[in-house]
C-alpha positions, 0 to 999 in steps of 0.5 A: 267635329273639328279638332281646334285648340285655339278656339273651343267652341263647345266650351264657349257655348257651354260658358255662356249658357252657364253665365246665363243661368248663373244670372237667373240663378242669382236673381232667383235667390235674391227673390227668394231670399228677399221674398220680392219679385222686383228688388231693382227697377231692371227687374220690372220698370213699369211693375215697379212704378205701379207697386210704389204708388200703391205703397204710397197709397196704402201708407197714406190709408194707414195715416188716415185711419190713425187720423180717424181714430184720433177724431173718434178719441176727441169726439168720445172725449167730449161726449163723456164730458157731456155725460157728466154735465147731463148727470148734473143737469139731472141733479139740478132739475131734481132739486128744482122739482123738489123746490117746487112745492109750497111745503118748502120754506124760503130757508130750505129753498135758499139752500137748495139754490146754493146747491144748483149754483155749486152744480152750475160752477162744476157744469161750467168747470168741465165745459172750460177744462175738458181738452184733447192734446191741449185743444179745447173742446167744450168751450165753443171753439171747437167748430169746423175742425177737419180731419184728413180721412183719405189718400188725397188732399182735401178728402176730410170729415168736418166736426163742430162741438157747441158750447156748453157752458151754462151761458150758453145752454138752456135758452128758454122763451117766456112769453106772457100776455097781458091780463084779460078782461073780456070774454069771447071765443079765441082762435090761437095759431102758432106760425111756422111751428117747424120753420114751414107749417102753421099750427092751428089750435081749435077755437076755445071759449073764454068765459066763467063756465066749466072747461072754458077759459085759459085753462081749456086753452092751456090743456089744449096747447099742451095736447100738442106740445110734442109738435109744436115744442110750445107749453102753456100755463095760466094764472087766473087770480084776483088780488084785492087793492088793499087790506080787507076792511069791514063791509057788506056785500049785497043781496044779489053778490055773485061769483060766476053766476052763482048767488052768495048774497048778503055777507058782513064781514069784518076788518081783516075778515077777522071771523072768516065770514067772506072767505068761508062764503065764497068757498062754500060754493067753490065746487060750482063757481070754480073760484077759491078765496083765501087771505094773502100774508098782506091780508088782502082777499085773493080769488083764484081760478081753480080750473082757469075759467074767469072769474066775474063778480056781479052784484056789489061785494063791498068796498071793504073787499078791496076788489076794484070795479076793474077788477070784477071781470078777470079772465087771467094771464096766459104763459107760453114757454118754448124750449129753443129760445126763439120767438113764439110767433102767434096768429089767429083771431079774437086774441085780445081775450087771451091777452095776446092781441096787437094792442096787448102788452105782452111780456117776453124774454129769453133766459139761459140757464146761468142767468136763471141762478140769479136775481130775476129782474122786472121783465123777466119775472113778468114774462115768466108769468110770476105776477097774476096782473100786467105790469108786476102785479100792479092794477090797470086801471083805465078810462079816468081823466083825473084821480078825483074822477076815479076817487069820486066813485067812478071807479071805486064804487065807494058809496057815500060814507065810505070815507073815500068820496071827494073832499074826504082829504084821504089820500088815495094810496091809502085805499090802495096801500100800493101804487096803481097805473092809471090809463087815460081814455082806457087805451092800454096800447099806447105807452104814452097814455100811462101814468103812476099815482103812488103813496105820498104822491099828493094826489088825494081826492081833495088835493084839487089835482087832476092830472097824472104824474107821468110814469117814466117807463119803457117796454122793457119795464112794463108798468113797474114790474118788480124784481124777483129772488133768485132761482128756485127760492120761490115757487114760480122760479123753481118751475122756470128752472125746471123748464130752463133745465130741460132745454139745456138737457135738450141742447146738450142731447142735440150736441151729443147726437150731432158728435155722435152721428159724426163718431158713426160717420168716421167709424164707417169711413175707417172701416171702409179705409181699411178695406181699401188699404187691404186691397191696395196692399194686396194689389201691391203685393201681387206686382211686388212679392215673389210667388214662392212655389213658381220661384222654387221651381225656377230656382231648381231649374236654374240650379240644375242648369247650373250644374249641367253647364259646368258638366258641359264645359267639363266635357268640352275641355275634355274634348280637346284631349282628343287632339293630342292623340293625333300627335302621338 
């Protein structure tokens, strides 16, 4: 080793190494105190860039999780509101069921309808006031709403909530065919019942025998209603045209082939002879007789078979010649509001043929609480006869031809022959619809004759006065009371509420699916966020075990560097010894 004073190489080397050790010691202390391996870009430039990207992704995923939870909160709010609406619908259906029995009076049914109206108001109130952060949820405006659930733009989930007001749910399709007067074999098909396929029912005989008629067809249809969504009812009823007058039946008077024989009956069937005689064989004929509130004879098929009167029931019974063979009206209900597309063969025998007057309408829940208009009432099957309970009389060119006995069957001495001067409506007690030539499928051939019209049998007026009607009001059907105030109305409300419940359940099911989708997405994002943070931590965070070892190393080196500098400076003291 040289003896130099101006340049102490040993001290310089010791100092240089001490500076390096001091820098490394400073870095180690910075890492240990911050917990980060990268405290500046100089620590690891590329690592910092990657870590910053991962940190941004993790932060965005965290907000996406929050967005997803917000979306779930919105959907849960809507779901709970609809749960309350479903409870209201259950109550409405219960009250409609309560009203659907003739033990109820008009007064009690009106009270039940008032309750139903209040419940519908609350249902609409829930629909119109349910909101999240000021945003309406059940009004129908919450459609195609997007929620960002990813770290990159346009990674969204869409959600829609359908409207739940009473005017938007429960839309039910009602279709009722014409009154059938012909027997035969009908083969019915519901086309595209599931949007793709046709559903063909077994052929059904329409006749007066046991196990046939519209009752058998309705049973066949209802057997598969879970698949087709279509349910059927029937109304096979013959109502006399006027109040029962005194008269007698013939010896061969029969209903559905069962001889009842000669019966003398009084005005209004005072002693019940006519009704009792018919009911004596009702278990065989399937036909039950009664008098309605207007004193008219009512013949009702108990099982849906046809009603066929042979022989002479007598003019006093009020049964017109066109009413002697009646196979009733078929009513169909579908719980989705769409048209019931029918096909098949010989559909005219069930009143659903091409030339038939088929009443059709779709009714929402709200509409069911108001007055039921004529068209809707007929489509719902309120009326036994096509056209709101009016008789359809075909094949007579003039009133006089009808009144002379061609249509009424009134024999001489009945007081209703030509020249009697008696108005036709005295016999009918209500308006009737005539169809010239029997073409019931041609609306231009339909005419009406009403009480006071002047068309008496002796008036010499042989032309009909045109009836101004449209296909929306076939043959002058009548308006009906609101909602559950009638038996038929109560049953219709039950159908409509069932549809409304199905509609709400469908909406709830849809948002339930979105909730599950959101929850799965949140779970996935959470796992992704954890992995991204773990990757960032590997790059950015310090390994304390390794860094503690580094700190110990650089700390010892710093101390040893100080000792080395001290020794290097002490070496120069040997130069003084040379000068002594």
